[in-house]
MIROVEX-831881 format. One record per residue (C-alpha): residue in three letters; chain; y negated, x negated, z; residue number from 1. Coordinates in nm, 2 decimals, always signed. Layout:
REM MIROVEX-831881
<atom><resn>ALA</resn><chain>A</chain><y>Y</y><x>X</x><z>Z</z><resi>NUM</resi></atom>
...
This chain:
REM MIROVEX-831881
<atom><resn>MET</resn><chain>A</chain><y>-0.31</y><x>+1.69</x><z>+0.11</z><resi>1</resi></atom>
<atom><resn>LEU</resn><chain>A</chain><y>-0.58</y><x>+1.43</x><z>+0.06</z><resi>2</resi></atom>
<atom><resn>THR</resn><chain>A</chain><y>-0.55</y><x>+1.19</x><z>-0.23</z><resi>3</resi></atom>
<atom><resn>ILE</resn><chain>A</chain><y>-0.75</y><x>+0.87</x><z>-0.25</z><resi>4</resi></atom>
<atom><resn>THR</resn><chain>A</chain><y>-0.75</y><x>+0.65</x><z>-0.56</z><resi>5</resi></atom>
<atom><resn>HIS</resn><chain>A</chain><y>-0.83</y><x>+0.28</x><z>-0.52</z><resi>6</resi></atom>
<atom><resn>ARG</resn><chain>A</chain><y>-0.82</y><x>-0.01</x><z>-0.77</z><resi>7</resi></atom>
<atom><resn>ILE</resn><chain>A</chain><y>-0.70</y><x>-0.34</x><z>-0.64</z><resi>8</resi></atom>
<atom><resn>LYS</resn><chain>A</chain><y>-0.95</y><x>-0.60</x><z>-0.76</z><resi>9</resi></atom>
<atom><resn>ASP</resn><chain>A</chain><y>-0.79</y><x>-0.91</x><z>-0.60</z><resi>10</resi></atom>
<atom><resn>GLU</resn><chain>A</chain><y>-0.58</y><x>-1.08</x><z>-0.88</z><resi>11</resi></atom>
<atom><resn>ASN</resn><chain>A</chain><y>-0.31</y><x>-1.17</x><z>-0.62</z><resi>12</resi></atom>
<atom><resn>GLY</resn><chain>A</chain><y>-0.26</y><x>-0.80</x><z>-0.55</z><resi>13</resi></atom>
<atom><resn>ILE</resn><chain>A</chain><y>-0.10</y><x>-0.67</x><z>-0.24</z><resi>14</resi></atom>
<atom><resn>HIS</resn><chain>A</chain><y>+0.11</y><x>-0.97</x><z>-0.12</z><resi>15</resi></atom>
<atom><resn>ALA</resn><chain>A</chain><y>+0.25</y><x>-1.03</x><z>+0.23</z><resi>16</resi></atom>
<atom><resn>ARG</resn><chain>A</chain><y>-0.07</y><x>-1.06</x><z>+0.43</z><resi>17</resi></atom>
<atom><resn>PRO</resn><chain>A</chain><y>-0.26</y><x>-0.76</x><z>+0.29</z><resi>18</resi></atom>
<atom><resn>ALA</resn><chain>A</chain><y>+0.06</y><x>-0.55</x><z>+0.30</z><resi>19</resi></atom>
<atom><resn>GLY</resn><chain>A</chain><y>+0.10</y><x>-0.64</x><z>+0.67</z><resi>20</resi></atom>
<atom><resn>LEU</resn><chain>A</chain><y>-0.26</y><x>-0.55</x><z>+0.74</z><resi>21</resi></atom>
<atom><resn>LEU</resn><chain>A</chain><y>-0.22</y><x>-0.22</x><z>+0.56</z><resi>22</resi></atom>
<atom><resn>ALA</resn><chain>A</chain><y>+0.10</y><x>-0.14</x><z>+0.75</z><resi>23</resi></atom>
<atom><resn>THR</resn><chain>A</chain><y>-0.06</y><x>-0.23</x><z>+1.08</z><resi>24</resi></atom>
<atom><resn>GLU</resn><chain>A</chain><y>-0.36</y><x>+0.00</x><z>+1.02</z><resi>25</resi></atom>
<atom><resn>ALA</resn><chain>A</chain><y>-0.14</y><x>+0.28</x><z>+0.87</z><resi>26</resi></atom>
<atom><resn>LYS</resn><chain>A</chain><y>+0.07</y><x>+0.29</x><z>+1.19</z><resi>27</resi></atom>
<atom><resn>LYS</resn><chain>A</chain><y>-0.23</y><x>+0.39</x><z>+1.39</z><resi>28</resi></atom>
<atom><resn>PHE</resn><chain>A</chain><y>-0.22</y><x>+0.73</x><z>+1.23</z><resi>29</resi></atom>
<atom><resn>VAL</resn><chain>A</chain><y>+0.02</y><x>+1.02</x><z>+1.30</z><resi>30</resi></atom>
<atom><resn>CYS</resn><chain>A</chain><y>+0.01</y><x>+1.14</x><z>+0.94</z><resi>31</resi></atom>
<atom><resn>ASP</resn><chain>A</chain><y>+0.22</y><x>+1.01</x><z>+0.64</z><resi>32</resi></atom>
<atom><resn>ILE</resn><chain>A</chain><y>+0.05</y><x>+0.76</x><z>+0.43</z><resi>33</resi></atom>
<atom><resn>PHE</resn><chain>A</chain><y>+0.19</y><x>+0.65</x><z>+0.09</z><resi>34</resi></atom>
<atom><resn>VAL</resn><chain>A</chain><y>+0.09</y><x>+0.39</x><z>-0.17</z><resi>35</resi></atom>
<atom><resn>GLU</resn><chain>A</chain><y>+0.19</y><x>+0.49</x><z>-0.53</z><resi>36</resi></atom>
<atom><resn>LYS</resn><chain>A</chain><y>+0.21</y><x>+0.28</x><z>-0.84</z><resi>37</resi></atom>
<atom><resn>ASN</resn><chain>A</chain><y>+0.35</y><x>+0.40</x><z>-1.18</z><resi>38</resi></atom>
<atom><resn>GLY</resn><chain>A</chain><y>+0.52</y><x>+0.70</x><z>-1.01</z><resi>39</resi></atom>
<atom><resn>LYS</resn><chain>A</chain><y>+0.69</y><x>+0.49</x><z>-0.74</z><resi>40</resi></atom>
<atom><resn>LYS</resn><chain>A</chain><y>+0.59</y><x>+0.57</x><z>-0.38</z><resi>41</resi></atom>
<atom><resn>ALA</resn><chain>A</chain><y>+0.61</y><x>+0.34</x><z>-0.08</z><resi>42</resi></atom>
<atom><resn>ASN</resn><chain>A</chain><y>+0.55</y><x>+0.43</x><z>+0.29</z><resi>43</resi></atom>
<atom><resn>ALA</resn><chain>A</chain><y>+0.23</y><x>+0.24</x><z>+0.38</z><resi>44</resi></atom>
<atom><resn>LYS</resn><chain>A</chain><y>+0.37</y><x>+0.19</x><z>+0.74</z><resi>45</resi></atom>
<atom><resn>LYS</resn><chain>A</chain><y>+0.65</y><x>-0.02</x><z>+0.60</z><resi>46</resi></atom>
<atom><resn>ILE</resn><chain>A</chain><y>+0.54</y><x>-0.36</x><z>+0.48</z><resi>47</resi></atom>
<atom><resn>PHE</resn><chain>A</chain><y>+0.85</y><x>-0.43</x><z>+0.26</z><resi>48</resi></atom>
<atom><resn>GLU</resn><chain>A</chain><y>+0.82</y><x>-0.09</x><z>+0.09</z><resi>49</resi></atom>
<atom><resn>VAL</resn><chain>A</chain><y>+0.46</y><x>-0.17</x><z>+0.00</z><resi>50</resi></atom>
<atom><resn>MET</resn><chain>A</chain><y>+0.55</y><x>-0.52</x><z>-0.12</z><resi>51</resi></atom>
<atom><resn>SER</resn><chain>A</chain><y>+0.83</y><x>-0.38</x><z>-0.34</z><resi>52</resi></atom>
<atom><resn>LEU</resn><chain>A</chain><y>+0.58</y><x>-0.20</x><z>-0.56</z><resi>53</resi></atom>
<atom><resn>CYS</resn><chain>A</chain><y>+0.46</y><x>-0.54</x><z>-0.68</z><resi>54</resi></atom>
<atom><resn>VAL</resn><chain>A</chain><y>+0.09</y><x>-0.43</x><z>-0.70</z><resi>55</resi></atom>
<atom><resn>LYS</resn><chain>A</chain><y>-0.12</y><x>-0.68</x><z>-0.89</z><resi>56</resi></atom>
<atom><resn>GLY</resn><chain>A</chain><y>-0.50</y><x>-0.68</x><z>-0.92</z><resi>57</resi></atom>
<atom><resn>LYS</resn><chain>A</chain><y>-0.70</y><x>-0.66</x><z>-1.24</z><resi>58</resi></atom>
């Protein structure tokens, strides 16, 4: 399994528009893609799961 760590720099975090763009791109791949924050995982192909993580930038 490949793990990539990325820091969100935008202070607005992953809100509706970036979450939608992420989901659209993730759906192009056959593999499973997850976003994780503080031990909670979200399927990157599902916009509402990604938004439910409430990812904020620093």
